[in-house]
C-alpha positions as CSV (number, residue, x, y, z in Angstrom):
1,M,-59.1,160.1,0.0
2,I,-57.9,158.9,3.0
3,T,-54.0,157.5,3.6
4,L,-53.6,154.0,4.8
5,P,-50.5,153.6,7.3
6,Q,-48.2,151.2,6.3
7,S,-47.2,150.3,10.0
8,D,-50.7,149.4,11.0
9,T,-50.2,145.1,11.8
10,D,-52.9,142.6,13.3
11,P,-52.9,139.1,14.7
12,H,-53.8,136.5,11.7
13,F,-57.7,135.3,11.6
14,R,-59.8,133.3,9.8
15,V,-62.7,136.2,8.1
16,L,-65.4,134.4,6.6
17,G,-66.9,135.3,3.0
18,G,-65.4,137.2,-0.3
19,D,-66.7,137.2,-4.0
20,I,-67.3,134.1,-6.2
21,K,-64.8,135.6,-9.0
22,E,-61.7,136.7,-7.3
23,K,-62.2,134.7,-4.5
24,G,-60.5,131.9,-6.0
25,L,-63.5,129.5,-4.5
26,F,-63.0,126.3,-7.0
27,K,-59.8,126.1,-5.4
28,P,-59.0,123.8,-2.4
29,V,-59.0,125.8,0.7
30,K,-55.4,126.9,1.8
31,K,-54.7,127.6,5.1
32,T,-53.1,131.2,4.9
33,R,-55.0,133.6,2.5
34,V,-52.7,136.7,2.5
35,Y,-56.9,138.6,1.3
36,E,-57.5,137.7,5.1
37,E,-55.1,139.7,6.9
38,I,-55.8,143.0,4.9
39,V,-59.6,141.9,5.3
40,V,-58.5,142.3,9.4
41,K,-56.7,145.5,9.1
42,V,-59.0,147.3,7.5
43,K,-61.7,146.3,10.0
44,H,-58.7,146.9,13.1
45,M,-59.1,150.8,11.2
46,I,-62.3,150.8,11.0
47,E,-63.4,149.7,15.3
48,K,-60.8,152.1,16.2
49,G,-62.0,155.0,14.3
50,R,-59.3,155.3,12.3
51,L,-61.6,154.7,9.9
52,H,-64.7,156.4,9.2
53,S,-68.7,156.0,7.1
54,G,-68.4,157.3,4.4
55,D,-64.4,157.5,4.0
56,Q,-63.6,157.4,0.7
57,L,-60.3,154.3,0.3
58,P,-56.9,154.4,-2.0
59,S,-57.4,152.9,-5.2
60,E,-56.5,149.4,-5.6
61,R,-52.8,149.6,-7.0
62,E,-52.4,152.0,-4.0
63,L,-53.8,149.6,-1.3
64,A,-51.9,146.9,-3.0
65,E,-48.2,149.3,-2.5
66,V,-49.6,149.8,1.1
67,F,-49.9,146.2,1.9
68,N,-47.0,145.2,-0.3
69,V,-49.0,142.2,-1.5
70,S,-50.9,141.7,-4.8
71,R,-53.9,143.6,-6.8
72,S,-55.4,140.6,-6.8
73,S,-55.3,140.0,-3.1
74,V,-56.4,143.5,-2.6
75,R,-59.7,143.1,-5.1
76,E,-60.3,139.8,-2.8
77,A,-60.2,141.2,0.3
78,L,-62.1,144.8,-0.9
79,R,-65.2,142.3,-2.1
80,S,-64.9,140.4,1.4
81,L,-65.3,142.9,3.2
82,E,-68.4,145.2,1.3
83,T,-70.3,141.0,1.3
84,Q,-70.2,141.7,4.8
85,G,-71.3,145.4,4.7
86,Y,-67.9,147.2,5.1
87,L,-67.7,148.7,2.2
88,E,-69.9,150.0,-0.4
89,S,-68.5,150.0,-4.3
90,R,-69.9,153.3,-6.0
91,Q,-70.0,152.8,-9.3
92,G,-67.4,155.1,-10.9
93,D,-66.3,157.1,-8.0
94,G,-64.6,154.4,-6.1
95,T,-65.0,151.8,-2.7
96,Y,-66.2,153.6,0.6
97,I,-66.7,153.2,4.4
98,A,-70.4,151.5,4.4
99,R,-72.4,153.7,6.7
100,K,-73.7,151.1,8.9
101,P,-71.9,147.1,8.8
102,V,-74.0,144.0,8.9
103,E,-71.7,141.6,10.4
104,T,-72.7,142.3,14.1
105,L,-76.2,141.1,12.8
106,V,-75.3,137.4,11.9
107,D,-71.7,137.1,14.3
108,P,-73.8,134.6,17.2
109,L,-74.5,132.6,13.9
110,A,-71.6,130.2,14.8
111,T,-71.9,130.5,18.1
112,V,-75.3,128.6,18.0
113,I,-74.3,126.5,15.3
114,F,-71.3,125.2,17.2
115,T,-72.9,124.9,20.8
116,E,-76.3,123.8,20.0
117,K,-76.2,119.9,19.6
118,D,-78.6,119.5,16.8
119,G,-77.4,122.8,15.5
120,Q,-76.5,121.8,11.8
121,M,-79.9,119.9,11.6
122,E,-81.7,123.3,12.9
123,L,-79.3,125.6,10.7
124,F,-80.3,123.6,7.4
125,E,-83.8,124.3,8.3
126,M,-83.0,127.6,8.1
127,R,-81.2,127.5,4.8
128,K,-84.2,126.1,3.7
129,L,-86.1,129.4,4.9
130,I,-84.0,131.5,3.2
131,E,-82.1,130.2,-0.2
132,P,-86.1,129.1,-2.4
133,Q,-87.0,132.8,-1.4
134,L,-83.1,133.8,-2.9
135,A,-84.0,132.2,-5.9
136,Y,-87.2,133.8,-6.4
137,L,-85.5,136.9,-6.0
138,A,-82.3,136.2,-8.3
139,A,-84.9,135.4,-10.9
140,Q,-86.1,138.9,-10.3
141,R,-82.6,141.0,-10.3
142,A,-79.7,139.0,-11.5
143,T,-77.9,140.6,-13.6
144,P,-76.7,138.7,-17.5
145,E,-73.1,138.8,-15.7
146,E,-74.4,136.7,-12.9
147,I,-76.3,134.6,-15.1
148,I,-73.4,134.2,-17.1
149,M,-71.5,133.3,-13.9
150,L,-73.7,131.1,-12.4
151,G,-73.5,128.8,-15.6
152,K,-69.3,128.7,-15.8
153,A,-70.0,127.2,-12.3
154,L,-71.9,124.4,-13.7
155,E,-70.0,123.9,-16.3
156,L,-67.0,123.5,-13.5
157,Q,-69.4,121.8,-11.5
158,E,-69.6,119.0,-14.1
159,E,-65.8,119.5,-15.2
160,A,-65.1,118.1,-11.9
161,Y,-67.4,115.6,-11.5
162,N,-65.8,114.4,-14.8
163,R,-62.6,114.1,-13.2
164,G,-63.9,112.1,-9.9
165,E,-64.2,114.7,-7.5
166,S,-67.2,116.3,-5.4
167,G,-67.0,119.3,-6.6
168,T,-67.8,120.8,-3.2
169,E,-66.0,124.0,-3.6
170,V,-68.0,124.6,-7.0
171,D,-71.4,123.6,-5.6
172,K,-70.6,126.2,-3.0
173,A,-69.8,129.0,-5.0
174,F,-73.5,127.9,-7.5
175,H,-75.3,128.9,-3.8
176,Y,-72.9,131.4,-3.5
177,I,-73.0,133.5,-6.8
178,L,-77.2,132.9,-6.4
179,A,-77.3,134.8,-3.2
180,K,-75.6,137.9,-4.4
181,A,-77.7,137.9,-7.6
182,A,-80.6,138.4,-4.8
183,K,-79.4,141.7,-4.0
184,N,-79.6,141.7,-0.6
185,K,-76.6,142.6,1.5
186,V,-77.6,141.1,5.3
187,I,-79.2,137.8,3.5
188,L,-76.4,137.5,1.8
189,R,-74.0,137.9,4.5
190,I,-75.7,135.5,6.7
191,V,-75.8,132.7,3.9
192,D,-72.5,133.7,3.9
193,N,-71.7,132.2,7.2
194,I,-74.6,129.3,6.7
195,M,-72.0,128.4,3.4
196,D,-69.0,127.7,5.5
197,L,-70.8,126.3,8.4
198,L,-72.3,123.5,6.0
199,A,-69.1,122.6,4.8
200,E,-69.1,118.9,6.3
201,S,-72.9,118.0,5.1
202,R,-71.8,118.9,1.9
203,D,-69.0,117.7,1.4
204,K,-70.5,114.3,2.7
205,Y,-73.5,114.4,0.5
206,L,-71.8,115.0,-2.4
207,Q,-69.2,111.9,-1.9
208,V,-72.1,110.0,-2.1
209,E,-72.2,108.0,-5.5
210,G,-75.0,109.5,-7.7
211,R,-76.0,112.3,-5.6
212,S,-73.2,114.9,-7.5
213,E,-75.3,113.6,-10.7
214,K,-78.4,114.8,-9.2
215,S,-77.2,118.2,-7.5
216,L,-75.7,119.4,-11.2
217,A,-79.1,118.5,-12.7
218,R,-81.3,120.2,-10.1
219,H,-79.1,124.0,-10.8
220,R,-79.2,123.6,-14.1
221,E,-83.4,123.8,-13.6
222,V,-82.8,126.9,-11.0
223,L,-80.6,128.7,-13.2
224,N,-83.0,127.5,-16.5
225,A,-86.2,129.3,-14.6
226,I,-83.1,132.5,-12.9
227,S,-82.7,133.1,-16.6
228,S,-85.8,133.3,-18.1
229,G,-87.4,135.2,-15.0
230,D,-89.6,132.6,-13.7
231,K,-90.0,133.4,-10.1
232,E,-92.0,130.7,-8.6
233,V,-90.0,128.0,-10.3
234,A,-86.7,129.0,-9.4
235,A,-88.0,129.1,-5.7
236,R,-90.3,125.3,-6.2
237,V,-86.8,123.6,-7.5
238,M,-84.7,125.3,-5.1
239,Q,-87.0,124.0,-2.1
240,E,-87.1,120.7,-3.6
241,H,-83.4,120.3,-3.5
242,L,-82.6,121.5,-0.4
243,E,-85.2,119.1,0.7
244,D,-83.7,116.0,-1.6
245,I,-80.1,117.1,0.6
246,E,-82.4,117.5,4.3
247,A,-83.6,113.6,3.7
248,S,-80.2,112.2,2.5
249,L,-78.7,113.6,5.2
250,F,-80.1,114.3,8.7
251,L,-83.6,112.3,7.8
252,D,-82.1,109.3,11.0
253,S,-82.1,112.7,13.2
254,K,-85.0,114.1,12.5
255,E,-86.2,110.2,13.5
256,D,-84.5,110.6,16.5
257,K,-85.8,113.9,17.6
258,I,-89.2,113.1,17.0
259,Q,-89.6,109.9,19.6
260,N,-87.8,112.0,22.1
261,K,-90.6,114.1,22.3
262,T,-93.3,111.7,21.7
263,G,-91.9,109.2,24.4
264,K,-93.2,105.4,24.3
265,G,-95.9,104.4,22.8
266,G,-96.2,107.4,20.8
267,R,-97.3,109.7,22.8
268,K,-96.2,113.1,23.2
269,S,-94.0,113.4,26.1
270,K,-96.2,115.9,29.0
271,V,-94.4,119.1,29.8
272,L,-93.8,119.5,33.5
């Protein structure tokens, strides 16, 4: 087992990712999170070669002492790093540096979304390609514990709506738990990026009267299909759910895009 130096410091950057159970996605977002600083430190040590593939990390207790933080913050950081592909947990054996991080596969996503004019709409189209398949896989692979977590997310979602809140973070949590239940680390990381980048559109949709209840109803249908192992129904309901959201958020944008391509009189513009 390796020993981490206490003197290692790095600038604080916002790091995407994390685990639903401990990350606190059901709470308001804070500007500063302790676990993110730990994530940055561990990433830095991996990038600098101070931690190598196959190295075993110290225990949560030891890491909490090294970083002078709570064990819950360490737990959040480790699960965030595992989600991103930097760490892997081995049952009854501890946590190790993963063989090949998947972070570099999806980093370009954010750049594309923020530089392309139609980035949000096109990102949502990609989400439609991915999430129905995740629902399909979750119906095959979800553990009883993950099904319970999905149910708990829906309970919290309903409670948020009853308080007059949009429930944006809980909505995000449901989709994230579902993605994790599909058991594909690469897709999970992509979904994690999508969820954060779509935060604005998610909040916009859920704040319109009646849509929060509709979202909750769709989520329940998806969960029922996953619980019963019905892959086709889980995928179909998720597809319909995303199409409802897309029609509400991007219908005007899609029509404008079509008009721009057809030109006057409905004829397709000639490409020179």
